[in-house]
PAZAPA-4460 file (N, C-alpha, C; in steps of 0.05 Angstrom, whole numbers, plus 32768, in hexadecimal, padded with zeros to 4 digits):
% residues 69
    n_x    n_y    n_z   ca_x   ca_y   ca_z    c_x    c_y    c_z   seq   type   mol
   8378   84E8   84F0   8381   84D3   8502   8386   84B9   84F4     1      X     A
   838E   84A6   8503   8392   848B   84F8   8378   847E   84F1     2      X     A
   8379   8468   84E4   8360   845A   84DC   8350   8453   84F5     3      X     A
   8337   845B   84F5   8324   8456   850B   832D   8463   8525     4      X     A
   833D   8478   8523   8346   8487   853A   8344   84A5   8534     5      X     A
   832C   84B0   8534   8328   84CC   852C   8335   84E0   853E     6      X     A
   833E   84F6   8532   834B   850C   8541   8347   8525   8530     7      X     A
   833C   853A   853B   8335   8552   852C   8342   856A   8537     8      X     A
   834B   857D   8526   8355   8597   852E   833F   85AB   8529     9      X     A
   833B   85BD   853C   8327   85D2   8538   8337   85EB   8531    10      X     A
   8332   85F6   8519   8341   860D   850F   832F   8624   8507    11      X     A
   833A   863B   8506   832D   8653   84FB   8339   8656   84DF    12      X     A
   8327   8656   84CB   8331   8657   84AF   8320   866C   84A0    13      X     A
   832D   8678   848C   831F   868B   847A   8310   867A   8466    14      X     A
   82F7   8682   8460   82E7   8673   844D   82F1   8673   8431    15      X     A
   8304   8685   842B   830F   8686   840F   8325   8672   840B    16      X     A
   832E   8665   8420   8344   8651   841D   8337   8635   841B    17      X     A
   8346   8622   840F   833C   8606   840E   8337   85FA   8429    18      X     A
   8326   85E7   842A   831E   85DA   8443   8336   85D0   8453    19      X     A
   8348   85C2   8446   8360   85B7   8453   8378   85C9   844F    20      X     A
   8374   85E2   8447   838A   85F4   8442   8392   8605   8459    21      X     A
   839A   861D   8454   83A5   862F   8468   838F   8637   847C    22      X     A
   8397   863A   8495   8384   8643   84A9   8391   8659   84BA    23      X     A
   8380   8668   84C9   838A   867F   84D8   8395   8676   84F3    24      X     A
   8386   8666   8502   838F   865E   851C   8383   8643   8523    25      X     A
   8392   8633   8531   8388   8619   853C   837E   861F   8558    26      X     A
   8364   861B   855C   8358   8621   8576   835B   8609   8589    27      X     A
   835A   85F1   857E   835C   85DA   8590   8359   85C0   8581    28      X     A
   8355   85AB   858F   8352   8590   8583   833A   8582   8590    29      X     A
   8331   856D   8582   831C   855D   858D   8323   8540   8587    30      X     A
   8324   8530   859C   8329   8513   859A   8311   8505   85A8    31      X     A
   82FF   84F8   8599   82E8   84EC   85A5   82EF   84D6   85B8    32      X     A
   8307   84CB   85B7   830E   84B5   85C9   8318   84BF   85E4    33      X     A
   831D   84D9   85E6   8326   84E4   8600   8310   84F5   860C    34      X     A
   8315   8500   8624   8302   8512   8630   82FB   852A   861F    35      X     A
   82E6   8539   8625   82DE   854F   8614   82F4   8564   8610    36      X     A
   82EE   8577   85FF   8301   858C   85F9   830C   859B   8612    37      X     A
   8324   85A4   8610   8330   85B4   8625   8324   85D0   8625    38      X     A
   8316   85D8   863A   8308   85F2   863A   831B   8609   8639    39      X     A
   8332   8608   8646   8344   861F   8647   834F   8625   862B    40      X     A
   8353   8611   861B   835E   8616   8601   834A   8622   85ED    41      X     A
   8331   861F   85F3   831C   8628   85E0   8310   8643   85E8    42      X     A
   831D   8651   85F9   8313   866C   8602   8315   8680   85EB    43      X     A
   8325   867B   85D6   8327   868D   85C0   830F   868C   85AD    44      X     A
   82FF   8677   85B0   82E8   8673   859E   82D4   868A   859F    45      X     A
   82CB   8693   85B7   82B8   86A9   85B7   82C3   86C3   85AA    46      X     A
   82DD   86C7   85AD   82E9   86DF   85A0   82E7   86DD   8582    47      X     A
   82EC   86C5   8577   82EA   86C2   855A   82CD   86C4   8551    48      X     A
   82BB   86BA   8561   829F   86BB   8559   8295   86D8   855A    49      X     A
   829E   86E7   856E   8297   8704   856F   82A2   8713   8557    50      X     A
   82B8   8709   854C   82C5   8716   8535   82B7   870F   851B    51      X     A
   82A4   86FD   851C   8295   86F6   8504   829A   86D9   84FA    52      X     A
   82AA   86CA   8508   82AF   86AE   8500   8296   869D   8504    53      X     A
   8290   868B   84F2   8279   867A   84F4   8282   865D   84F7    54      X     A
   827D   8651   850F   8285   8635   8513   8273   8623   8503    55      X     A
   827E   860C   84FB   826D   85F8   84EE   825B   85EC   8502    56      X     A
   8247   85DD   84F9   8234   85D1   850C   8242   85BE   851F    57      X     A
   8255   85AF   8515   8264   859C   8526   8274   85AA   853B    58      X     A
   8282   85BF   8534   8292   85CE   8547   8281   85DC   855B    59      X     A
   826A   85E7   8552   8257   85F4   8564   824E   85E0   857A    60      X     A
   8247   85C7   8572   823F   85B3   8584   8255   85AC   8598    61      X     A
   826E   85AA   858F   8284   85A4   85A1   8288   85BA   85B5    62      X     A
   8286   85D3   85AC   828A   85EA   85BE   8274   85EC   85D3    63      X     A
   825C   85E5   85CB   8246   85E5   85DE   824A   85CE   85F3    64      X     A
   8255   85B8   85EA   825A   85A2   85FC   826D   85A9   8613    65      X     A
   8281   85BA   860D   8293   85C3   8622   828C   85DE   862D    66      X     A
   8274   85E8   8626   8268   8600   8631   8279   8619   862B    67      X     A
   8284   861A   8613   8293   8632   860B   827F   8645   85FE    68      X     A
   826C   863B   85EF   8257   864C   85E3   823F   864D   85F4    69      X     A
***
């Protein structure tokens, strides 16, 4: 995001790729200045987690906030 205006993309990425490199799928976005995450868009998260994906601590907290996990 712009300076002092954070904006984050939540993606599914393979651990063998660089942190800012290629990713498999963009699941959603997070903008702390706006309302919480859109629940409809994050319905794919449980499917990825059942497939063995491991969310980071930050993403896990965000998903719990919108009651997806």
